[in-house]
One Martini backbone bead per residue (centre of mass of N, CA, C, O) as a GRO file, in nm:
protein
  181
    1MET     BB    1   0.264   4.910   5.934
    2ASP     BB    2   0.226   4.913   5.604
    3ASN     BB    3   0.018   4.948   5.292
    4GLN     BB    4   0.168   4.741   5.147
    5PRO     BB    5   0.187   4.479   4.971
    6GLN     BB    6   0.217   4.140   5.071
    7THR     BB    7   0.373   3.862   5.086
    8LEU     BB    8   0.369   3.559   5.215
    9PRO     BB    9   0.661   3.557   5.327
   10MET     BB   10   0.635   3.828   5.473
   11LEU     BB   11   0.403   3.746   5.664
   12LEU     BB   12   0.552   3.504   5.794
   13ASP     BB   13   0.793   3.664   5.901
   14GLU     BB   14   0.629   3.854   6.077
   15ARG     BB   15   0.512   3.634   6.256
   16LEU     BB   16   0.786   3.537   6.370
   17GLN     BB   17   0.861   3.809   6.502
   18ILE     BB   18   0.623   3.822   6.695
   19LEU     BB   19   0.681   3.553   6.841
   20ALA     BB   20   0.963   3.637   6.936
   21LYS     BB   21   0.867   3.873   7.117
   22ILE     BB   22   0.689   3.706   7.302
   23PHE     BB   23   0.917   3.519   7.398
   24LYS     BB   24   1.106   3.747   7.506
   25GLU     BB   25   0.851   3.853   7.699
   26GLU     BB   26   0.723   3.598   7.831
   27GLY     BB   27   0.408   3.633   7.703
   28THR     BB   28   0.387   3.927   7.668
   29VAL     BB   29   0.111   4.144   7.553
   30GLU     BB   30   0.104   4.414   7.398
   31PRO     BB   31  -0.106   4.627   7.236
   32GLU     BB   32   0.080   4.669   6.985
   33LEU     BB   33   0.124   4.361   6.942
   34GLU     BB   34  -0.175   4.287   6.909
   35LEU     BB   35  -0.213   4.456   6.653
   36LEU     BB   36  -0.005   4.304   6.482
   37ILE     BB   37  -0.144   4.029   6.498
   38LYS     BB   38  -0.410   4.115   6.359
   39GLU     BB   39  -0.288   4.228   6.095
   40ASN     BB   40  -0.147   3.966   6.015
   41ALA     BB   41  -0.396   3.784   6.010
   42LEU     BB   42  -0.547   3.949   5.797
   43GLY     BB   43  -0.330   3.933   5.576
   44LEU     BB   44  -0.329   3.623   5.558
   45ALA     BB   45  -0.629   3.586   5.493
   46ASP     BB   46  -0.626   3.755   5.235
   47LYS     BB   47  -0.408   3.589   5.089
   48VAL     BB   48  -0.552   3.316   5.089
   49ASP     BB   49  -0.806   3.415   4.940
   50GLY     BB   50  -0.651   3.515   4.689
   51ILE     BB   51  -0.530   3.245   4.610
   52ARG     BB   52  -0.798   3.093   4.577
   53THR     BB   53  -0.910   3.281   4.361
   54PHE     BB   54  -0.689   3.226   4.158
   55PHE     BB   55  -0.734   2.924   4.127
   56LYS     BB   56  -1.024   2.948   4.021
   57MET     BB   57  -0.964   3.131   3.777
   58ALA     BB   58  -0.760   2.942   3.643
   59GLU     BB   59  -0.955   2.708   3.605
   60LEU     BB   60  -1.165   2.862   3.432
   61ASN     BB   61  -0.968   2.951   3.211
   62ALA     BB   62  -0.878   2.668   3.127
   63GLN     BB   63  -1.157   2.570   3.042
   64ALA     BB   64  -1.207   2.788   2.829
   65LEU     BB   65  -0.954   2.722   2.657
   66ARG     BB   66  -1.030   2.430   2.593
   67ALA     BB   67  -1.296   2.497   2.451
   68GLU     BB   68  -1.169   2.685   2.239
   69ALA     BB   69  -0.980   2.475   2.117
   70GLN     BB   70  -1.205   2.291   2.015
   71GLU     BB   71  -1.334   2.503   1.833
   72LEU     BB   72  -1.079   2.552   1.658
   73VAL     BB   73  -1.051   2.266   1.552
   74GLU     BB   74  -1.328   2.262   1.416
   75ALA     BB   75  -1.281   2.510   1.236
   76ALA     BB   76  -1.041   2.387   1.086
   77ARG     BB   77  -1.195   2.146   0.968
   78VAL     BB   78  -1.395   2.314   0.809
   79MET     BB   79  -1.188   2.471   0.638
   80GLU     BB   80  -1.059   2.223   0.506
   81GLY     BB   81  -1.321   2.127   0.371
   82ARG     BB   82  -1.365   2.377   0.196
   83ALA     BB   83  -1.099   2.358   0.042
   84GLU     BB   84  -1.148   2.076  -0.075
   85ARG     BB   85  -1.411   2.142  -0.227
   86LEU     BB   86  -1.291   2.366  -0.403
   87SER     BB   87  -1.076   2.193  -0.536
   88ASP     BB   88  -1.269   1.989  -0.662
   89PHE     BB   89  -1.430   2.194  -0.825
   90LEU     BB   90  -1.195   2.305  -0.991
   91LYS     BB   91  -1.107   2.043  -1.121
   92LEU     BB   92  -1.378   1.975  -1.259
   93THR     BB   93  -1.405   2.238  -1.419
   94MET     BB   94  -1.138   2.224  -1.572
   95LEU     BB   95  -1.190   1.951  -1.703
   96ALA     BB   96  -1.463   2.022  -1.845
   97HIS     BB   97  -1.302   2.280  -2.002
   98GLY     BB   98  -0.995   2.213  -2.069
   99ILE     BB   99  -0.826   2.330  -1.823
  100LYS     BB  100  -0.486   2.375  -1.691
  101THR     BB  101  -0.496   2.702  -1.648
  102LEU     BB  102  -0.513   2.961  -1.402
  103GLU     BB  103  -0.510   3.322  -1.402
  104GLY     BB  104  -0.390   3.557  -1.201
  105HIS     BB  105  -0.220   3.821  -1.079
  106ARG     BB  106  -0.032   3.614  -0.886
  107TRP     BB  107  -0.169   3.338  -0.966
  108LEU     BB  108  -0.146   2.990  -1.038
  109LEU     BB  109  -0.357   2.723  -1.162
  110ASN     BB  110  -0.268   2.383  -1.178
  111LEU     BB  111  -0.288   2.092  -1.352
  112GLN     BB  112  -0.193   1.765  -1.237
  113LYS     BB  113  -0.081   1.471  -1.283
  114THR     BB  114  -0.143   1.167  -1.128
  115GLN     BB  115  -0.154   0.845  -1.032
  116GLY     BB  116  -0.381   0.800  -0.854
  117SER     BB  117  -0.632   0.546  -0.797
  118LEU     BB  118  -0.668   0.217  -0.638
  119SER     BB  119  -0.947   0.021  -0.540
  120LEU     BB  120  -1.094  -0.204  -0.352
  121ASN     BB  121  -1.420  -0.350  -0.335
  122GLU     BB  122  -1.287  -0.545  -0.147
  123GLY     BB  123  -1.125  -0.720   0.050
  124VAL     BB  124  -0.815  -0.864   0.123
  125GLU     BB  125  -0.878  -1.161   0.015
  126ILE     BB  126  -0.813  -1.083  -0.298
  127LEU     BB  127  -0.496  -1.058  -0.317
  128ASP     BB  128  -0.431  -1.369  -0.387
  129GLN     BB  129  -0.566  -1.320  -0.696
  130ILE     BB  130  -0.338  -1.138  -0.771
  131PRO     BB  131  -0.105  -1.090  -0.975
  132GLY     BB  132   0.230  -1.047  -0.903
  133ARG     BB  133   0.291  -0.806  -1.114
  134PHE     BB  134   0.087  -0.607  -0.931
  135VAL     BB  135   0.267  -0.651  -0.672
  136LYS     BB  136   0.473  -0.485  -0.452
  137VAL     BB  137   0.328  -0.563  -0.195
  138GLN     BB  138   0.134  -0.768  -0.025
  139THR     BB  139  -0.079  -0.499   0.039
  140SER     BB  140  -0.016  -0.384  -0.256
  141VAL     BB  141  -0.086  -0.215  -0.556
  142ASP     BB  142   0.028  -0.173  -0.884
  143ILE     BB  143  -0.095   0.078  -1.057
  144LYS     BB  144   0.075   0.094  -1.316
  145ALA     BB  145   0.042  -0.201  -1.402
  146VAL     BB  146  -0.264  -0.208  -1.417
  147LYS     BB  147  -0.297   0.023  -1.621
  148ALA     BB  148  -0.120  -0.101  -1.848
  149GLU     BB  149  -0.321  -0.386  -1.830
  150TRP     BB  150  -0.629  -0.335  -1.819
  151VAL     BB  151  -0.740  -0.446  -2.099
  152THR     BB  152  -0.624  -0.755  -2.026
  153LEU     BB  153  -0.804  -0.798  -1.805
  154PRO     BB  154  -1.016  -0.969  -1.645
  155GLU     BB  155  -1.334  -0.896  -1.553
  156ASP     BB  156  -1.332  -1.031  -1.267
  157LEU     BB  157  -1.091  -0.852  -1.175
  158LYS     BB  158  -1.199  -0.565  -1.243
  159SER     BB  159  -1.450  -0.579  -1.040
  160HIS     BB  160  -1.245  -0.517  -0.780
  161PHE     BB  161  -1.220  -0.226  -0.912
  162THR     BB  162  -1.148   0.132  -0.887
  163MET     BB  163  -1.098   0.379  -1.128
  164ARG     BB  164  -0.894   0.681  -1.094
  165GLU     BB  165  -0.815   0.973  -1.190
  166GLY     BB  166  -0.538   1.196  -1.140
  167VAL     BB  167  -0.550   1.520  -0.976
  168SER     BB  168  -0.390   1.834  -0.910
  169LEU     BB  169  -0.371   2.137  -0.733
  170VAL     BB  170  -0.132   2.402  -0.829
  171PRO     BB  171   0.005   2.659  -0.673
  172ARG     BB  172   0.154   2.962  -0.822
  173VAL     BB  173   0.371   3.201  -0.875
  174ARG     BB  174   0.406   3.451  -1.061
  175SER     BB  175   0.590   3.605  -1.264
  176LYS     BB  176   0.708   3.923  -1.281
  177GLY     BB  177   0.653   3.977  -1.583
  178LYS     BB  178   0.334   3.907  -1.562
  179LEU     BB  179   0.238   4.116  -1.345
  180ASN     BB  180   0.272   4.385  -1.544
  181GLU     BB  181   0.060   4.307  -1.785
   0.00000   0.00000   0.00000
């Protein structure tokens, strides 16, 4: 037997060959055959132990990777929160200073009007009291219609809403002509 590492199938094939020799010689085990049996048994034992060690290491690595994945998901959540807070800060700062565009060397940050949001201060049970002309679908309010008629709405109806103007921050690449200026 040579000293090269053997695969499990190779070791099992070798074991079958040894058993076939023993059977062929009617149960007689020569000393050199006995040595082959011991070497094969040791090789199989080492292989089984190595396989079990691999299984344990793979299990530990998988656990570590799952834990790292959870940490990465949390880090991504934190980073998204930071970006959202910075965006909110930029929007408020730009609005407070009356700035619609900030120019960098490569990027422009523009404020764009959005539809905004309108939220009910109370639960869904108030929806049946909202005039039909303001309702797009049974469970949503037509924000444009409410905004258009906001000043004419009765105060008791207005008290059920919180109106927020909407703006979004839109990054854009500067045109090539402005990059070289």
